[in-house]
C-alpha positions, 0 to 999 in steps of 0.5 A: 349530283355527284362530285366529280374529281379530275386528274389528268385526262378523264373526269371520274365520279365520288360515290361516297356520301358525305357524312360531315352536315349530318353529323354537324346537324345531329350534333346541334339536335343533340344540344338542343334537347340536352339543353331543354330536357332540364326545363320541362316540367315532369307532369303532376296530377292532382290526386282525389282524396277520401272522405272529402265529400261536400254532403254525405249520401242519404243512401249507399247502393253497393255493386260488387264485382266478384272473382269470376266478374258476377254482379251482386247488388247490395240494397239495405241488408239484400244481396241479389246477384244480377246481369250488367244490363239489369243492375242499371235499371235496379239502381235508377229503381232504387233511386227513383224516390230519392232526390238527385245526388243523394243517393251514391253508388260504391262499386267494390271489385275483387282485387284479381278482377280485370279493370276492364270490367270495374270500367264497364260496370262505371260506364253502364251505371253513368249512362243510365243516369246515375250521377255519383259512382265512386270505388271502395278501397281498402286503406293499406296499413 
C-alpha cells in the first residue's frame, strides 16, 4: 500500500520504494555468510593408490583403446581388433575357466582418446559381469 503525504488540502501518494529494509536484510545475510564460510571444511576425497591389491590376478586381459577409438583385445600375446559388443563377449569367454575374481581386465587408452569412450568400455565390461576392471596409467617421472 503506497504511503500518503498530506500537504495542505489534498493527499498525494508517494511512488518510491523504501530500500532501507532490503539493504538491512542483505547486510545481515552477508555477515552470516562471512562468519560461516571459514567454518565449512573443503571436501577431501580419498584417492586410490596403485599396487595395493590384496591378491595379484592370475590372468590379465588388456583392452587397448587406440587414437581412432578402435578396440584391441590383448590376451596371452595375441591381439585382436574387436567392436565394443564383441569385447565384452570375448572377455567373459576368456574368464570362463577361471575362478571368480582371479583375472583382471586392464583398460589402456591413448592420451588423446575422449573420456566418454573409456567410460563406455568400462560400463560395457561391468554390465557383462567382469568383476575386476582397472585403468593402466603411466607414472610421471
